[in-house]
N, C-alpha and C positions, 0 to 999 in steps of 0.2 A: 876183676870180676870180685864184686861185693856180696857177700852171702847174707840171707835173710837170719834174722835172729827174733826169737820168741819171746827174749824178753825186752828188747827194743819195742816190738809190737805191742805188748803189754803194757809197758809204761805210756806208750802214747794213746793206747785207749783207755787207758785209766784217765789220762787228762782228759781226752774228750768226752767222758762218759757224762758228765754234770751238763754240758751243753748241747751234746748231740747223741743221746742214747740209742735213737733209731738207726742211725749210720753207725755206731760202735757194733750195734748187733749184725747190721748186713756186713760190714767188715770181717767180723768173726767167722760167718758163715761162707765167706768169697773164697774163691781160690785166687792166687797171684796172678797177675796178669803176665802171660807170656809173653815173650819180644821184647821186655824191658830189659837194657843192660846199663849197671851202674858202674863207674868208675870213678876214681879220684881225680877230683879239680886241682891247678895249680896254688888254689885258696886252702888246700887241705879239707876239703869238704866234698861229699860225694856230690856227683851231678850225673843224669842219666840220660838217655836216648830212646826211642821206642819204635819198631818196625811197624809199620802199617801198610796196608794194600791200597792201590789207587788203581785207577784204568790204565796206567802205565807200569804196573807192576807194583812190587814191595819196595818201598822207599823207607829210611831212617829220617826220623824226625827228632829235634833235641827238646827235651823237657825243660832246659834248663842251659843258660851258658856251659859249654863243656868247659872253659878254661877258669872263668872269673864269674859263678855265678852268685855269689854273696854281692859282688860290685853292680851285677846287673840288677840283682833285686833292691838294692839301694838307689839306683837310679830310678828304677819304676815307682818307688815309694815315694820319691822326693817330687813326683808329678800332682802328689795328692797335698791338699793345703788342708790338714786335719783341724784348723783352727774353725772352719766353717762348714765340716762335713764330720759329724760324730759317729758317724755310720758308714762304713765302705764295704759294697760287694767286689769281692773278689771272681772273676770269671776263669776259673781254672787252678787246681791245685798245683800242677807241674811238680816240682819236687818240693816245693812248700817254702822257700826263702824269702819269696817276693810276700808271701803271706806274712811270715815272720817280720818283714821289714815293716810291713804297714803296721801291724799289731803293735809293735816296740815303737814306732813313731805315735801311737795312740797313747802310750802310757796306760792305759786301763783308764782312760777317759771318754773310751767311745767302744764300738763292738764292731768287728770285722765278718762278714757273712761270707762263706767260699761256696760257689757253686761248681761241684764236680761230679758229674753223671756216672763217670768210671770206677764203680767201687773197687773192680778188682786191681786197677792201676794204684787207687788210694792204699789198699793192702802191700801191694810191693813197695811204695813208697814208705809207709810205716813200719813197714817191717825191717827196715835197713837205715833209715835217717832217723835220730833222735829229735823229735821236735817236743818232747813233754813238757821241758822246763817253760818255754815261752809260751806254750799251749795254756797251761796250768796258770800262768801269772798274767793272762790277757783274756779278753773278751773275744772268744773265736766260737764260730758256730759253722758245721758244714751241713750242705744241703745238697740233694742228687738228683731231683727230680723237678724238672723244667716247669712243668704244671702243676705242682702241688702247692697251691696257695695257702693250703690249712697247715703245712709244714711250715711254711713262710710265717705265716701268720701267730703260729707256736712258738717259732724261734724269734720273734719280735717281742712275747710277751715278758713283761718285767724290765723292758729297755726303752719303752714306747717314751719317755721324756728325753733320750738321747737321739731317737730317731727324728722326733720335733724338730732338734738343733739342724737337722741337714744331713744328706747321704749323697754319696758318690758311688758310680761304677766304675770299676777297673778291670781292663780286659788284660790277660797275662797274654803278650804277644806269642808265646812259644805254643800256647795253647788255642790260638783262633781259630786255625783251621781245622785242629781235631775236633772242637766243640761245634763249629758248624752253626747251623740255625738254632741248635739248642741254646746257644748263648742269647741268642735274640728273643727267644721265648721265655727263656728266665728273666731277662731284664725287664721285659715287659709285664711279666707276671708280679717279678718282685716289686717294680715301680708301681705297680696297682696297689699291692698289698700295703707298702708303705706308705703310700698318699693316704690309705684309709686311716692308717694307724694314726698320720699326723695331724688329719682331719678331726679323729677323735679326740687327741691330745687338745689341739685347739678349742674343741667345742667345750671340753671339759674345763680349761681355763675361763673361756667366756662366761660359762654357766654356773661357775663356781659358788659365786654368790648368791644366785637363784636358787640353787641347788640347796646351800645353807638357810636361806630365808624360809624354804618349804620345809625342810625337816624341824626347824624350830616352830613353825606353825602348826605342825603335825605333834609334836613332842607330846602333848596332852591325851591324844589318840594313841600315840604309840604306847604310853606308859600304861595305856587301861585296856588294851585291845589285845587278842588273842595272837600268837605268832604262827609258824609253822612247823614248830618242831613235832608236835603229834601228828603231823601227817607225814613224817619222814619213814619210808618204806611201808605204810598203809596201805597201800595198793599195788604191792609187790606181785610183779608178774601179770597184771593186769593191763589191757591194752586203752592206750588213751589217743584222743584225737584232739590235735591243737589246731584251731579254728583262726586264720589271720583273715586279712581284708582284702588281699590281692583281687585282681579283676576275674579271675578264673574260678573263684568261689561260686558263680552262678551257675557252673557248671555240676556241680554235685552237693550244694548246701541242702537241698531237700531231701538227700537220704539220711540226714540226721533225725528228721522228723520220722523215720520208720520207726513202728514199735519194736521195743526192745533194746533198741540203740543205745538209748541214755542209761539204759539197766545194766549193760552189759561193756560199756565204753565209759570211761573219764572223759568229758568234755569239758577242754580248756580252752576259752575265747578271750582274744584280745578286746579289749573295751571298744574299739572301733566298728567292732560286728557286734556288738550286745544287742541292740536294738534290733538289727536286721535277722537275728536270731528269734527274738521273743515275738517280733511280728509273724514268724511262721510257726510259732507255737513250741520252738526249741528252747529249753530251758539248759544252758552251761552248767554244770557242776561248778566251775571256778571261772571268772574274770579275773584279768591281770591288768594292771595301770602303773605306768612310772612317768607320764608325761609331765613334764615341768611347767607348762604353759596352762592356764587356766581356761582357754579355749575349749579345753578337752571335758569342760562340763557338759558340753553339748550332747555326748554321748550317752547321758543320763538325764537327759530333759524329758518331763513328764513321766517318767516312771515311778510307779508306787509300790508299797513293801509287797503288796500281792503280787504284782508283777515279777518282781524277784525272789521271790518265795522259794528257797531251794539253790538259790545261786549266792555265792560268796565271793566276794570282791578282795583278792590279793594285792596289795596295793603297796608299793614302795615309799618308806617315810618321806623321800626326796620328791614324790609326786607333789604337783600342785594342791594345795588344801581344797580347793573348790571341788574337785574329785570327790574327796571325802563327804565334802558337806551334800553333794547332789545325789550321791548313792544312798538308796533307803533301806539296804538290805546288810546281811552279816558282813563282818569286816573281819580280814587277817592281815596283819603288819610284819614280812619279815625280818629277822633281825638286821640292826642296822650300826654297824660299827661305832661310827659318830655318836649317836643317841644313846648307845650303850656307855660309852666313856662319859657322855655327858650326866646320865642320871646314876650311875655309881652303885654300889652294892645294895644301899637302902631301897632301890627302887628295882632291883633286877625282877625281871617279869617271869612269875610262875604260874602257870595254868598246868592242871592235871599235875601238878605235884612236879613238873619238870621245869628245872634250869633254862632257859633262853639265852642265858650268858656264858661266853668262855672266856679263859685267861686272854687278856690283851695286855700290850704294853704299857697301859695307863693304869694298869691295876685292877681292871674290871674283868669279873669270871664270865664265857658262853661257847656252848657246843657247835661244832660246824654244823649241827641238825638245824640250827636255828636261824641260818642264812640261806639265801640263794644266791649263787653267782653272779656277779655284775654282769648285765646284759646292755646292749644297745638299744633295744627296742622292745616293747612289751610282745613280741613274737617272741624273743628269746627269752623272755621273762617266761613265757608261757610254756617253753619248753623244758627250760629248767625246773619248773614246778612240775611238769610230768615226770622227770627223771627224779625230782626229790621224792616224788609219791611211789617210785621203785615202778612206775608203769613200763611195760615192754609187750609188744613194740609201741613206738610213738609214731601215730599218724598223722603227716601234715597236709591240710588242704587250706587253700586259699593263700598260700606262701609262694606268690609269685617271684619276688625279688626282681621283678622287670617290668616293663610296660608290655604286658600281654594285650595284643591287639591294638596298641595305641592308647590303653587306658592306664589311670593310675589307681583308680578305686573301683571296688566291685559295684555293681548296679545296687542301688538301694543304701549305699552308705551313708552314715550319719552328714558326712558335709555335702551333700546333695540338698538336704534339707536345709543346710545353712545358706546354701547358694540359692534357696527359692528365691529372695527377694530380690534376684540379679536376672532370672532366666525371663526371655520372651524370644520372639520371631527372630531376632538378629543378634541374641546372645544364648545359645543353645547349651545344653548339658556336654553335648559332645565338645564343643569349643571349650568351655570350663575344663573340662578334661584335658584337653591338650595343652591348653594353656598351663595346666598343674604341671606338666611334663615340661614344657617348653619355658618354664620360669625357672626350671634347674638345669639349662643347657650349661650353665658356668657357674664354678663355686661362689665366685663373686664378680660383679661387674665394674668395683673400682678396688684397686689393691688395698685389704685391711691386713693388719699385721698385728700378731700378738707375741711379742717378744721375739721379734724376727723369724716367725712362722706364719707364713703367707698363705693364704688360701688362693691357689692359682687361678687366674682368670682364663685358663684354657680349655678346653671343651670338656663338659663334665660328663657326656654320655658315651657309654662303653656298650660294644658290639660283644655280645655272648651266644650262647647257644642254648635254645630251650629244650623241653623236656621231648618234644618230636624231631628235634636234630634241627630246625630251621632258625635262622638269626634272628636275635631279639635284642632291644635295646635296654639298659639298665644305667642307672647313672653311679658317679663315686661313692655315692652315700650308701645306695643299696649294695655296691659291690664290697665296701665295708661290712656291711650286716652279713654277706654271704660268706666272706672270709672268717668271719666269728663263727657262724654255722658250721660250715666245713670243719674247721678245728673241733669244734665238739662233737659234729658227726663220727670224725675219724677216731678220736679219744674214746667214745662209746662203742664203736664197732669193734675196737680193737680189746674193750671188756666184754665183747660177745652180746652187745645189745644191738638191737634192730631200730632203723630209723626209716619209715617208709615215705617216700614222698608221692602222696597221692594227690597233689595239685593239679594234676591235668591242664597244666599250662606254665608258663613264667621260665626262668633260669633254671637249666639243668643244674643239679646239685650232686658234689663227690661224696661218697661214702652212705648214699643212701640207696634204696630199693624203690623202684618206679613201678607205681601200683595203680590201678583205678581205685576209687574208694568203694565202689560197691564190691568188688573181689575181695578187698581188704575186710569188708563187713562180714562177708561170708566167709572168711578163712578164720577169723579171730573173733567172732561174735559168739561160739556158742560157749557155755559157761554158767555159773551161778551169777546171780543179780549181785552187784556193787553195793558196799555199804562204806558211803563215803562219810568220814567224820565230819562232824558238824564244828563250827567254831565255838571253843568255849568263852564265857564271860568272865571279866575279871571279878575277884571276890569282894573287894571292897574299893571300888574305885572313889569313893570321896576321900577316903584318908590318903590313897596314892596320890590324888591331884593338892593336897595340902601340901604333903612331902614336896611335891614337885615345884610349887611355888617358892617354898624355902630353897630350894636348890638351884633353882634358876637367879634367885635374888643373890645367892652367896657366889654364884660362879660370876655373875655381873660385876659385883666388886673386885674378883680377882683377874677380872679381864681389864678393869680400869687400871689395876697395878702394873699388868703387863705393859699397858700403853704407857704409863708415868715412867717406869723403869727403863723400858726401851729407849725413850726419848733423854733420860738421863745418860745413858750408854752411848747414845748418837753425840751426845754434848764432850762425852771422855774420849770417845773415837776422834772428834774433830780437832781436839786438843791435843791428841797424838799427830795427827797429820802437821797440824801448826807448828809443833815444835819437834817434828822428826828427827832434826838434829842432835838433839838432848835425848840420846838413850835412856839414860837413867830415869829420866821422866815417863820416856814411854813406856818404860818397864812397870814403873810405878803404876801408871794407867792402866797396862796390861793386867795386873792383879785386881785393880779396882774393877774391870770391866767382866774378867772372870767370874770375882765374887757375884757380880750381879746378876750376870748368865745363870749363875748356879742357882740363886733366889728365883728368878723368873722361870727356871725350868721346875723349881718345885711348886709352882701354882698350877697344880693339875685339879681338873682337867683343861684348866682355862688355856695354859700355853699349847698345849697340844689341838685344841679347838682354832686357836689363832692361826696357827700353822696350817691348819686344815683350810681356813679361808685363804690364808697367804700363799696358792698354789701358785701362782703368778711368779711372786717374789723369789718362791723356792726354784723356777725354771731359770729366773733371771741369777740366782747363784751359782747353779750348777754350770752355766754358762761363762760367768765371770771365772770360777775355780777352774774351767778347761783352759782359758786363755792363760790363767798365770801357770798352770802346771806345765803346760806345753812350751812355753817361753822360754828356753834354755839361755838366753842372753841377760837374763836377768841377774843382777847381783842381789847377796843376801838382803842389804838395805831396800833395793828396788822392789824386790819381792815383798819385803814385808810392808812397803808404802803401798803396793797395789792391794795388798789383803787389807790393810786399814780402808782404803777406799771403797772396795768390795763390801766390809763389814759396814759401813756408815750407810751405804745404799740398802743393804739387806736389813739391817736393822730397822731402818726409817721405815721399811716396808712392813715390818713385823707392827711397829706402832702404829701404822696407819691401818692395817687391818684390824689392829685390837680396838680402834676406835668405830670401825665399821661394824665390827662385831658388837660391840656395845650398844649400837643404837638399835641392831637388832634383837638384842635380848631384851631392850626396854620395850620394844614392839611386842616382844612374847610376853613379858610382864602383864602388858596392858590386856593383850589376849587373855592370858590366864586368869585376869580379874574381869573378865567380859566384854572387853572390846572385841572390834572387828580383827579377824585373821587378812593379814596383808598376803593377796593372791595374786600381783601382779607386779611385773618388773619394771623399772624405768631403765631410759637408756643410760648405760655407763659407758666410760671410758673401756677399749678393748686390752688396756694393760692391766685391767683389775681395778680392785675397790678403790675408791678414793674417800678416804676419811674425811669427815667435815664437810663432805659435798653437800653445800647447801641447795644445789639445784641453780638455777637461775634466781638473779635479784629481782625484784619486786620489777616489773616491767608494765608499761601501760598497754592494755589489752581491751579493746573495745568491739562490740557487735559492729559491723559494716551491713548496712541496708541501701542497695539499689532500689530506688522508688520508679516504677512506671505506673501512671496512674490509670493505665485504661486498659494494659495488657497483662497477662502473667507469664511467667517463666517460659511456658512453651509458646507462647505468642497468643493464646487464645483470648478472645473478650474476657475482662473481667474487671469492672468498675472497682477501683479501692475503695470507694467511698460508700460502696454500698453496706447495709446492715447485715451481720452475720448473725451475731446473737446480742441479746438485750440490748438492741440501738446501738452495738458498738459495730465498727467496720472493722476490715481484718488488719489492717496495720495498727490500730489502736490496742486490738488485742494481741498482737505480736508483741508490741512494746509491754504491755502489761506483764506479759510471759517473762519478756526478758528482765522487767524491773524486779524480778523475785530472784536472780542469779546473784550469786554471793561474790565470784570471782571477776564479773566484769566491771571495767572500771567506766562504763558509759556506752552509749549507741550514737553511732554516726549514721545519718540519713543521707543518700548521695540522689542527688535530682536535679532537675533543669528549673523547677518552679518552686522556689525556697518557701513563698508565703502559703501556696497551696499546700505544701507537703505539711508545714506545720499547722497550719488549721486542721488538717486531716489528722494528723497524729495526736491533738492534742495535748494537756497536761496529765502527764502519768506520775503520781506522787513516787518519789524515791528513786527517780529514773533521771541521771543526767543525759540530755539528748542534744547533738548538735547536727544541724544541717550545713551540707557542703553542696555549693552550685556547680553544677554541670551545663556543658553546651550540649544540648538535646539529652533524650533519654539515656542514661547510662549502658543501659542493656540492650540498644537499638542495633548497635553494629554486630553482635553475636546472635542477635534473635533468632534470624531466620535458620542458620545453621543449627544451632542448639536445638530449635524446635524439631527439625528432620531427623536429628540424632537422637531427641527424647522421648519424640510421641507415642513411640511403639513400645516403650520401656516407662510409660508415666509412673506406674505402680512401683517402679522398681528404684532403690538407693543408687545403684550402678547397673552397667549392662546395657546402656546405650549404643549407638553407633562410636566407634573409636572408644569404647567404655565410658563413654559420659555417664556424668554422675548428676543426681537432682542438684548437687551443689553446683555443679555448671550454670543451671538456670539460672542461679541468683549471683552468679559471678561476672563483675566488670571491670577486669584486670587494669585498664587503663585508668578507669574514673577512681577505683579504689585506691589504686598504688598513689597516684596524686593526693587523695585523702590521707593516706596514712603518712605518707612525707610532710605534708602540710601540717598534720596536727601531732606529728612524732609518736605514731602508734609502733609498737614494737612488732604488735602480731594483731590478726584481726579475726574474728568469728564471723563467717559469711553465712546470713540468715536471709530467706525471702522476705520480702515485704508483706506478703498474705501467709506467712507461716504462722498461723494464729495459734496452733497447737504445739509450737515448738516447746520441748520440755526444758526448764532452768536445770534440772539434774545435769542431764547430758550436756548442756551448755557449759556448765560449771565443770565437769568432768574433763571435756575437751581442753578447757582452761587450765585446771589443775595439773594436769598431766605434762601439759607442756612447759608448764612453770616448773614442777618438780623435778624435771629431768636434767641430769649433767650436762653442762656445754661440752661440745667437743664433736670430733668427725662423725661420731655415730648417733648425735642427737638428731631427733628429727624435726623436720620443717613444717609439716603438717600432721593434726589429728583430726580424727573425723569419727563420726558415728555411723556404726551398722543397724541404722535403723529406717523404717519406711519413709517415704518423702513427706517431709513437713513436720516431722518429731524432732529429729537430730539438726546436728549444725557440724561446721567444718571449721577449723582454724588454719590460717597461715601465717607463717611469719614475714615481717616485711620482704625478707630476701627472695622468698619464694614469689608472693605477687610482683615484686619488680620482674624477677624474670618471664612469669608468665606474660606481663604486659610487654616486656621488650621482646619475646621470641614469638608473638603471635604470628606473623608473616613468616618466617622462617622456620619454624616448628608446625606450623597450621594445626592440625587436629590435635598434635600432641601437646600442644601449649594450653592445656586445659586441666582439671583437675582429673578429669578422666585419663589423660594423659601419666600423670603423676600416680594414679592408684592403680592404672591398670595395666595389661600386657604390651611390652615395648620390645619388638623383637631386636631393635640392636643393643638396647640394654635390659635384658630380661633380669626382673629381680623377684624374689619371693613375693608372695601375695600379702600386701599390708595387712589384710585382715587378720593376720597370726601374730602381728606386731604389736607392741606397746602401744603405738599411735592410734590404734583401734579400739573403739570406745564399744563394748558389746551390750547388748542391751536383753532383757528376759526373752526367751523364746516366744512366748505369746505376743510379744512386740514386735519382734522380729519377722515372725512369719505372719504378720497381719495380711501382707501384699493388700495393701489398700494406699493410695494416695491422699494424705491427710490434709490437704490444700484446696482451699475452697475457690478453685478455679473454674469450677463447670457448676451448672445449676444443682445438677445431684449432689455432687460432693459438698458443696455450700448448704444444701438443706441439712446433708447428713452431719455435719460439723457443726450447724448452730443449733440443731436438736440436741447433738450430746452435750454442747456446751451448758444450754440452759436446764438440762436433767442432771447432768453429773456437776456441774459449776465448775467455775476456773480454776478452782485449785485443788479439784479432783488429780488423784494419782495418774501417771503414766499408763499403769494398766486400765484403770478404771476409765479414763478418757477411750483407750483403744476399742475397751468392750462396748462404752456406750456409742461410739460411731458403728463398728460393725453389726450392731443389733437394730439399727435404723431399719423399719419396716419398707420404706421406700428405696432402699438402695438397688440400682441397677434397672430404671424403669425402660431401659433402651439399650441396645449394645452400643458398646464404647469402640471396640477393634471388629470391624466388618471386611469380609473378604468377598467380591463380588467378581463372579465368574463371567467372562465378555463373552466368550466363546469356546469351543472344544476341539478346534483344528490346533496342529502343530506340525513343524516342519521336521521333527525328530522323532524317533521310536526308540530301538535299543532297549537295553536293561530298564533305566528310567521309566522307558513307555510303558514296560510290563509291570514295573512298580505301581504305575497310576491306575493302570487300566485293569489288572488282575486276569480272570480267564477270558474277559470280554476282548473282541480283536479291536474295538473302538469304544469311545463314548460318544456318541453324537446326539447334539442337541441343538437347536437354531440358535444364530447370533442374538446375543441382548440387544432390542430394537433401543434405538435413542430414546423415544419416548419414555419406554418403561424405564429406563435407567435415570432418565430426568425426575420422575416421580418417585423414584427408590431414595435417589442421593437428597432430593428437596425434604424429603419426609425426616431423612437421618438428621439432615443440616440444621432442620428447626429444632428436633428433639436433642440433640447433643451436638453441640458446636465445638466439643474436645473429640469428636470423632476422630478416629485413623481408619482411612478406608484402603483397602489391598486390590490391587487389580490382578488376579491369577485364578487358575482354576484348570482345568483337564485341557485346556489350549492355552495358547500364547496370545495373551492380551493385545501385542503388538499387532497381531493379524486381523485385528478389528477394525473396519474401515472409519469408526467414529471414536477411535481412541482420544484423538486430542481434545475433541468437542465435549467428551463425557468427563475426562479430567478437569475441563477449562470449568463446564458446570457444578464438579463437585467443589472446586475452590469458590465459584461463585455464590454458591447458597451456604456457605460458611462452614465447609467441614475443615478441621485443623488442619490435615496433611493428605496426601494421596502418596501411594506406594505401588509401582509398577513393577510386577517380577517377571522376565523373558528371557527366552533363550537367546535373543539377540541376534537371530539369524535371517537377517533382513539387509537390504539395501541402504547404500550408506547415507543416500538421502533421507533415508528415515530417521537417521541419528538426531540431525538438528531439530526433527518435530519433538523427539522424545525429550532432549535436553530444555526445550522451551515451550513444552505443553503445561509447564507449571506443576508438574510432581516433585515430590520433597526428595524421593528415596526412587534409586533406580536399580533393581537387584538383576544379576545377569547370572543365569545358570550355566556357568561355564564347564563346570563339572568335573574337570579334570586338568592336570597339569602337561598333558602330552597328547599327540593325535591320536595315538593306538588305544590309550585308554577312552578319550573323548568317544570314537568312533564305537568301542565297545559299549559304552553307557549310552550314547545318545542315536545311535545306529546310522549316523551319515558320518562322512568324511569331511568335515566341515569345521575343524578347530582352528585352523589358521584364520579362516572368517572371521568367526566369532570373537576371536582374539584380538584381531584387528580392530574389529567395531569396537570391542572393549577400550582398548588404547585410546581409540579416535575419541569415543565419548569420553575419557577421561581429559583427555588434551584439550579438547573443544570447549571443556566445562572453565570457562573465563570466570565465571564470579566467585569471588572469594569473600566471606563475612567475616572482618578481623582474621583471616588466617583459615578460616573453616570454607572449604568448597561447598557452592550450593548449585546443583544439587547433588545429594550423597549418592556415589557410585559404588555397588557393593557386589562384587565377585562373590558367586557360592559355589561349594561342592558338597556332596554327600559324601557322608563317611561310610566306606563300604569295602570289600574285600579288595575290588577293582583298584580302587583309587587308595589303598592305604598306604603306599610306600611314596604318594606324591602330596600328602597332607601338609607336612613340614614346608617344604617349599613352597606350594599354592599358597598356604597362608601367610607366612612371612612376606613372600615377594606381593602379595595383594594389599596386605595391611599398610606397607610402606606406600606401595604406587597410587593406591587409591584411596587412603586412609580409613578404611573400613575392608572385613571380609567376613563370610560366615560360613561354618562348618554345620550342615544342616543333617537331622539324623536320618536314618531310612525310614520310610514310611511303614516296614514291615520286616521281619524277621526273612531271611533268604535261607530256603532249605540246602545245606551242604556249607554253607558259608561261616565263619566264626564270628564275626562282626555283625552284633544285633544293635537296635536301637536301644537307648539307656531310657529306662522307665522315669518320667518326671515324679519330683518329690510332691506329694499331696499337696501342700500350701501353693506352689505355681501351678499344678494341674486344675486346681479349684478355682483360682484365678482367672486363668484363661478360658474354663469353662462357663465362669459367671459372666465375662463381658465379651465373648466372641459368637459372632453368627457367620456363617458361610452362606451365601446366596449363589444359586446356580443361574446358568444364562437364560433357563426359561421361567424364572421365576421364582421357583420353588427354594425351599429354605432345607438344608442339610441337617440331619436329626443330631449330627455330631460336626462339630466346625473342624474343616481340613477335609471333610466326605466329599470327593467329586463325584463317586459312582452313580449317585442319584438313586441308589438303591433305597435308601431311607429317608424321607424326608417327615415336616412337620406340618407343613402349609405351604401356601401360595403368596409372596408377599405383594406380587404384583395384584393379584385380585383382593387379598384381605389386609393389604397395608403390613408396615413393618410392625408396628406395636403389638397390633393383633397376634402376629405370627410370634413375636418376640416372648409375648405371654406365654404363648402355647410352648413354646421353646422351654421356659422356665418350668413350667409345668412338668414338661417331659424329664426336668430334673438331669441336665447332662452329669454325669458324675466324675468324680474328682478325677477316678483312675483312668478317665477319657482324654489325654492332655491334647489341645487344641492344634499341637503340630503335626500330630496322627493323620497320615493320608492311607485310609485302609482300602485294601483291593475290595473287588466287588464279591469274591470269592476265593477261589486259591490260585496261586501262581505256577503253571508248569515248568518248573526249574527246580530239579527235572520232574517229570510227570508223576514219577512213583512217590515223590514226597510233598503232598499238598501243603500248603501253610496253613496258619491259623485262620478260621472262619472272619469273615470281615467282620463279625460284632464283638471280637474280642480285643482289647485295647493292649498297648504296650506294657502297661502296668499288669493288666490280667492275665498277661503270658507270663510276666516273671511268677506272679503269684502261684500259677498252676506248675512252675518249675519246667518250663520250656526253654 
């Protein structure tokens, strides 16, 4: 029997103290495990066994081999290849020999994590077996809680680079039974956290250059702006509310506007939610920002200094400079180590007499109060700012960290306004929210590797528990954020600080107290009013900027020296390698290299800054060092040779990084001298910066225009030769706009009648124009399919069926691919023949961004403009055009630009609008929500008038404003919904949504004669009109449906859409398919029979699904791969169908080519899911172009209202034009979106909780805080 020793225990605990302080304290407090017997083994070391109770009685289990534990440990360690795993998690400590064997095999080049939940057993072992020497000499950390992600995250801090090189899990066989399911739970949690850490490391590597660029572009503001030093502890003991933008924010945001809340709580908001708060009259004290991408500019669009008076932006120096340009208020920038080193002592920031710099390795002085801890998100930054202020408690709202109710963003989020130009009846906000989640199903869709660190293509969604104890999905990225938060919450809890999770939704968070916001305000609200420090100003900004220019130029010179001396060193190292057998020569060269190295390291801060950029190279160095250090087979000369090869690679990367940094400093000097700030990143190889990357060599890029003389991109009649403005036709005007482009090498017109095209185009000075003959109209093959996809999204740049874009209207893949091959074009800018307002600046930006990117796997093949139809353009490289042409039949609807830029279930990718390939526009342009193409009489008149008033050379904003101000806009509705009858064969919850308190809605069927008169008038007034047959009843039940559709097409309506429950006999399906409708929507509503019956009130799911499948099967016509007519399965997002949305949407999108997720027509009492409020630009556009005609001829006061309660006239009696004029005078408000179907009164579900009155729109309800 081996007796315990206090000395041995103390030595072991002392060795563990640095890596596992919490575990050390737990062991000190624990009693030694009873029932453990220690005995000497044949190898002269202690082994042990433990008595454990089982259903069959007490049994004795060995904790290690009784005879040869060291040999057993060595064999187990031999199963791990430490070359590819710099981290090993060992499950079970046992007696500890196997942990020692793994650690010694690592040789301090990695880290060993040990999961051992039995603290009493640990004490029993550590007071008898002396492990102190090897523990102290290696990286070893012990973890005891299988569920404690915060502890795992804390243990990973400081060794993230090693974890990025790979990790392994190692089960100790002797402990497998003892640990049981705890080992599985730990393995799952450990893997989650380590993946999150690796993701963070990879992101850091990929974004290193962008981060540095942003820091340099912000350096002047950093040098002259206040920091956060004077905020340190200034609000000690006062409560703070940190407002994030999660979906649950809608549940308690209005409480922030209560009197006294801002006076007694420090309100800190993330930038994402700033405009949402301001719209409700809520002014946060602080707003945090750190996003690297210029798209974050949208969070400040339209704000004035008055709007943000009293609001201070706290922004990291690494944030995109577009953020600082866009915010019109007070500014603070926390200390930044990189910039402090760069600025040096001469430019130390001192405001209020306090220095904001501390002693750093580079020799520059800054106290800890000057900085904020690094955080993964603006939400972390906001939380850290609250703690910096000394606030306690810190109350979190909107911090879901999960997809609450299947949403990504809170209602009213700024991104919803960005999406305005895509929303329509076939692309709802509910769809965009779901796609935002689904686009992140996988980390990546093709394997992307950065220094052998691969973001896996395995499922990215993780199921967790929400604050109500229910399952909720989150993703790996948000799991990363949660791990960091829980680590911080735990540390602050141990300091006696309180964090309250008042999110009222989202993922449950450890080390917080769950509490409703109303309760938190009541509990912590009493007290004196706050006195929040305002941001001080720089005492002498002019002098500081002059010194800054001198400093940047000096550093630039030293960075050049670093590059030159590094190349000199590479030559010396190569000489060593070539003459490695001559050791005397090698030794002389080593001395030379060491002298040069000392000279380079003395070039401060230049060398440190180069190393800062060269993070990928540093990771490579670590990997190679591990390989060399772990290879025991190397002789001294072989080891030296490997080290020389390593240094050639490493120093070469330093030279490359110096060149890249030099270019960035040149941009900085130009910016300081008054030039533009660089705000966007171009595609770069994933391995890091490529010095001297010149981007693409000058390639031949031309605009490609498919010419149809008689029809526009949506198939509507449009004589291309008609005068638009100043006696010029649309094609000539388009060419004149393109002639102003500086990046194009010419224009290529593709069409069947070469002479007619040349005559129509005329001579455009300064433009090289070629014409390529085609057999027939180049657009004809796709025209019918594209028309159906785009007609109900005509004003949207994207968002048609199958995500079709306006660029698809102008795309002729076959003819354009042939032209590109024939003329040797490397890329082409697709422009419509009648896009006479296409902006030369946007076209040039498309081409310039493509030319300037660095070739490689990450280079994009498409660049495009996020602008209203007719203003922007889209560039495709030759390979992409060839793919679209060749894959038209096999890929179907996905062989389109909609397929490239939209959501694809089999290959989900992040939305490209947040990537460098997307050219963004001013918000006034982006949100214009108008089709700037003269392919209808109304639009032609508006555009012609604008050109004549503003002039051809007017700016983009001037042109947009001139068109939108045209008095004659909208003389008749473009989007008309015509109800044919009120009868349906379904009921259920969906029926209650549509009828409200009324048992039924009954009106006589629409007479065929009345339908004919209405449609004839509409066709005469609006040849681009889009007709939807839908209403309180199912149009398929109308006996004259086929005749009505036929008449609509005969009188010239652009398209017909039938929306039906499809609860009909099979012989009716052929009538539907061949009646001439462009789109047939089917309200399948569910993915299962039980849910269908609950929603529709009948047990007919299988019948409807079979009918739907037959429609798709019998739809034989295809236009260049695009099926005609479009068949669109639909469901409505609600609590009942929530769990079926993903499978429904993905299945039918692939099976039918399109699917729709509709909003609820109204909130349902007691349900969590509510309809999302449409952003104002989209709601206004829909209200200004939509009309709903009921089957008795009356016109609803609001589009989509089938109750018959509120009408503005009788179209059958007074005519469409008169009622439309009356409806326009009625002024449908922008907050009344067209897709709302409002109840007649209240819905008795349950009877004691009435719905909002029918007169309240979705937006109005949100504004009321309901």
